[in-house]
N, C-alpha and C positions, 0 to 999 in steps of 0.2 A: 516582574508581574506584583498587581496591586497583592495578591493575598501570600506571596513569598515567607514569612514569617513563618505561617503555617508551614508550610511545604519544609521549611527548614525543622522545624520541629518535630516533623515527621520521623526524623531520625533518630530521635529518641523515644518513640511508642506511640503515644498519643495518637488518638483519632482524629483522622485530618478528614477535608472535603471527600480526597481522593478515593481514604477508605468506605468512606461511606457512602459511596457510589457503588465501590464494590459489594459491600453487603447489601443494597437494595440491588444488585445485579442478580446477586447470590439469592434473595431469601424473595424477590419476587418471581419466581419462575412461573408460580400457579396464577399471580394476575395477568403476566403476560399472555400466557398461553390461553387463558380464559376468551381474555380478549381478540386472538386470534381467531379462536373458534373452533381450533381442527386437532388438536389434540387427541389420542388414543381412536386414531382412525387409523393407524396401522403399527402394524407389530413388529417390530425389531427383529433381525435376524440372530441367527445363534452369535454372530462374530459380533455383533452391538449389543446385543442382553448382558445388563451389566456394567458398563460402557461410560465412562464418565463424560462420553461425548468430545474429547478433546484427544484420545486416543485408540488405534485400532492395530494391534501385530498385522504389517503390510502383507505376512501369508496368509490371514484371515480374512484379508479383503475381496467379498465377494465378486466374481465376473457378472454382469450385467447383462440381463438379458434381451429377449425382444423390445422388451416396455425400455431399453434404453438405448435403440438404434435409433441416431439420428432421423429427426423426420417421423419418427414414428410418435403414433398417439399415444402409446401409453397406458392406453385404458385396460385393453383386452376386447372393445368392445369390436365388432366385426366389418370389414374396410365398407364403404358406400356401395361397393361393386355387389355387394352381396347383401345388400342390407334392401328392402324393398320398399318401395317411395309412400311417405306414410299420407293419411287420409288427408281429405281436405281439413279436416275439425282437429286435425294432430297439434298439440302445442310445438312453438318453435323450438327450435334445435336450442340445446344447451350450451352454457358458453364453455369453450375449452377447460376439462379436467386437468386437474397437475396433476403428472406421474406418479404412480403407484410402487412406487422403489424405497426398498431400503439397502441396509449392507452400511459399505462407507466409503471414503475419499481418502487421498493423501494430499494434504496442502504443503508448499513451500513459502515461506513467507519470511519479511526482513524483521529483525529484531526490534522489539516492542510495539507494535505494528496493530494488537489487539488489546481489547482488555483481558485481563488477567491477574489473577487471586492466588495468591500463596506461590508453593511449588509451581504445577503445571496444571493450573485448571484455569480456565477460559469459560468465563460466564456464559457470553454472548451462543458459543460454540455447542455450550450444556443445552442452551434453549433450545438450540435447533435441534437436537438429537432429541430431546424429550417430544420435540412437537412432530419429526419425521422418522423417528428410529433412525437414524440414518448419523453413523459414527462419522469422528472428523479425525484422522493421524495428522495432527498441526507439529510443523517444522517453525518452533522459532527462530530466524535467526538462517535458515536455510538457505535466503538470498542471500549475500553479505554485500556484492555491486554487481550491477548487471554483466557485465562480460566475464567476468570471473563462472557465474553460475550457466551463464551461455556455453560458456567453452568445456565445464566438469561433467554441466546436467543434462545440455541440450542438444549440442551441435554433432555430436556422435550419432546418435541413437535416431534423431530426425532423418539425420543426412540417409541412416542406412534404414530409412523407412519404419525405425518398431520405434514401441512407447519407452516413454522415458523411466517411469517410474513416478511420476507426477501427473497428477491427476488436474491441478491448479495450482496455478505460479503467480505471482505478481511480480511483475516489470514495468519499468519507464519507459514512455512515450516512444521513443527512438528505437529501444530493443523490440519493443512489438510491432512497429513499422516494420524491421527488418524478418521478424518472423511470418509477418502477412505478408512481404515481398515475396517469401520462400514457400510460401501455402504450408506452413507449419503449425498452424490452429486450426483449431475447431470452430466451427459457425455454433455460435449461441441458438438453441430455438427458444425465441421469443413468444411464439404461439400462442402459450396457455398462461405466460405470464402476466401476473396482475401489478407488478409492481415496479419490476426494471424491463424495457427503459421508462416508460411513464414516469417514474419521478426520479427521472435524470434532470439536471438540470440546464439549462438550455444551452449555456456554455459550452458543455460536453460535445454536445449534440453536433452532428452532419460534420467531424473530424475528415480529414481527405481520404486518410487513408483505414477509415473506417465508416464511412458515412450513414449508414443503417445500424451503426452500434452492437452490433453482431461479433466482431470478433474479439472484443475484449469490454469488460464493465471497469469503467473508473473504481479505485478503492479509497484513492486517498491522494490529494495534493498539497503541494509544499512549497517550501521559499528555502532557499542554500544564501545562505553569508555568514555574519562573524559569531563564532561559538568561542566563547571565553571567562575564563575564570576571573571575575570584576576583584576580587579580593586579594589576585597577585597583580593581576594588568592594569588595574582601574578599567574608567570607561572608555569604550574605544566607538566609532563609529565610523569608521574609515576603511576600504579594502587598503589603502596603503601597508596598513598593521599588519599583512603578509609577506611586505618584504622588508619591515625592521628589522634589524641586527639584533635587536636586545632581546627577542625571542628567540633565535636562532637556536635548532634544536630542539625547541621546545613547544612545533607546530605542526600540524598535519593540513596537506592539502588531500583532496579527493581523487578516488579511482576514477571516477564517473569526470571522465574528459569535457563532458557539458559542462558541467559545476565548475572544473577550475578554469579550462580556458575563458567559461564565459564570463568568470570574477575576474579576469585575467585583461579581455577585452575592456570589460567597464573601467576597471583602472586607467584603461589608457584612451578613455572615452569614445568605444566603438559600441557600436548597438549588437550584441549578442542574435538579435532579431533578423538582422540584414547582412552577418558576418561574409566579407571579402573573402576571399583565397589571402591576399596578401594581408587583410586586417587577421586573419587565422597565424597566418606565420610569425605574426610580430607579437600577436599575446602569448603564443607558445614558445615562444623564447624568452619572454620573462617567465613561462612557469621552469623553462631548462635551467635557465640561468639560476633560479632561487635552489634548486636542485643540488646543481653543480657547487652553489658556495657552502652547502650545507646548510641554507635557513631553516629548512623543511626537516620534522625528526624521520618521518614516514609518508607514503601516501595510502590511503585505506578507505577503507567502506565504512560498515556500521563501525568497525572496531573502535574506531577513534573516538567513541564513548566511554570504551574501557579505557583508555586511555588518559582520559581527561578525569574519570574518576581517581585514578590510583595517583593523580598528582604528577604524571610525567609529560603531559600535554594541557600547557594552558590556553593556547588558541589555536581555533583548526574552525577550517570551511565546514560549516555545518549545517544540518539541514535542523530547523527552527523544532518541530516538533521532538526530536531528538534529547534536544535541550532542557526544551520545556516538561516534556513528558516522562523522560528517563533519567536527567541529570540532577535537576531542580527539584524532584521530590526527593532523591536517595541524597542529596549532598551531605556533606560531615558540617559539623557547625564552624570552620576555618575557611571552608569555599564558599564563595559564592556566583554560582552559574550563571549567565545571560546567553539570550540569544539576539541579537539588535541587527537589522536589515540594513546595511550601508547607506550613507549619504549617495553614495553614486548609482546604487541599483543594487538588484540582487538576481538570484536565478526562479525561476518559477516550473516547473513540473509537476506531472501525474502520473501516480504506480496506478496500473492495472491489474484487476483478475482476467486472465486467461487461460484456457485450457490448452494443451500440449494434445498435438496430433497423435492420434491413435490411444489417445487417455483411457481408461476401460470404464471409468465410471462416469462418465458427463454428465449424465442426467442427475445424478447426485450431485454435482457441481452445481449444476443449472439451478436445483433448487435452495441450495444455498444463494447464491446469487441473487435471486428473487426473494429470498428471505429477508437479505441484507439492505436490499433496499427498502422495506420498512421504516420510514423516520424516525420512528421510536429505536429500532436498532439501532439505526444508523448513530442517531444521537447517545447512546451507552456508551459505542467503539469510540465517537469520536472525545468525549469525556474523555477518554483513557489516553487517547494518541497524539490529541493536541493537533490535529493535522486540518487542512482544511476537506471538509466533508463533500463531497457531489453529489448527495441526496437531498434535493428538493423537501422543505420541511423537516429536516431535521433542526433548523435554526429554533422553528416554534416548541419543536421536543427539548430542545436544549434548553430553553429558557424555563422549561418546567424543572427538568432537573436541577438544572444549578444556573443563577440569574447570570452570576460571576463569571461565568466559562460560555454563557452567550454574549458579554462583552468584550471575550478576551481578542486581539487584534492576530492573534497568532495561527487561531480557527476561522476567524472573519476577519480579514486583511480592511484595515481602512482605506477610504478610498486615495489617501497620498501615500501610503505604500502600496497600492495596487497599479500606480500610474509610475512606480520606479520599479516594478517586477519586469521581467523579461523570461521569452524563451527563446530557447536556440534553435538557429535555424534549423528546416527542415531540410535535409538535400537527399539527394538522391544517393542509392546505397556505393556506387563507384566513390563519388566523395566521400562519405561517412566512411567506409572502412580505410581511406587512403588519410582520412584526419586521425584518424583512432589509431592507425600503423606509425605516424609523426606521433602523437601523442606519447604513446608504447616506448618510441625510441628515446624521446627526450628524458622520460622518468627514469628509465632503463630495466624496465617489463623485461 
């Protein structure tokens, strides 16, 4: 990155741009709420009073009454059947009123995926709590990879028709498709919202498995490519590095099948967007060979960040935002972490906010979703996580926050990068399950 020297100096303690943004986020709450024009309209519940906005004990989470029932108006107003018709001179009906609930909700997210200050303070969540009275019990790293989270936290309770304990989860497109197909997600009530999906970028609309954008709300998009410590490896630009014996035992692949097999396919000259069964088999065979030959230290989810930070790993199949947002800011003086889109291409994916079936605090989550889709809020989050933002207008807000970040290719990829990015083919559930099982067998899971 062009401002890498500032980020290296951060390890020694001086104020950097990222820390300055953090301070702005914390100190600007009053101005932010004044712009929203809605603070002070609700009183926090006992469980939310005194909360920092980023935590609420699970036992204190209040259940949602009738105002949070899906499809309800949540205003306490009488139903149309009980309301006399207005006189001809009456004013037109007011716009839908956003639900007046407090309480809290529980959110499982990937590590480093929201703006953070100090230990466990999340300024954007604090702003949300200050405006709405709704506290958030936020699990930073509650999701390490899609499949393990699905197995450990979702499959059992949802299969039995029980709530999962989470009100909001962030999962990748293909996992969301699985949950949609099984009827395991709540429908997001957008009838009263003023920001979502109105501020959703056009490229995220009309996805085949969620054409009305009501099963999930995009949180961030990202790129999968080469993450490496240039101080040790030198410059790298090819997927071939993942099969280079000189890095044996010091590199990691991802437990996400679509990322790992997708990169292997690109190395072989295949397009992951149109992958055939034969091409999948060949790409997977190359992954298995690397595992069997001991080229890979391990297959990981987000935990590769810690391995690289500790110096155990010098090359990883990595997500762009992790390297730029987590590794680069905190690297030691002798480290030089880089993320590069390989010359052969890389993988593109989207992580989405979704509400598991039976979540007791659905309306509180919906208020958060609409809050996040304000461009100025999204820009603050993006300035920290360094992923591609789905919120229209966030780029203009980013220009005001930090002109350098507004030009950051990891947040706003260049046309050349975009041309080299590939989605993994969307298959039916049967094929997806067969490929996942084959991948698990190949890597020894």
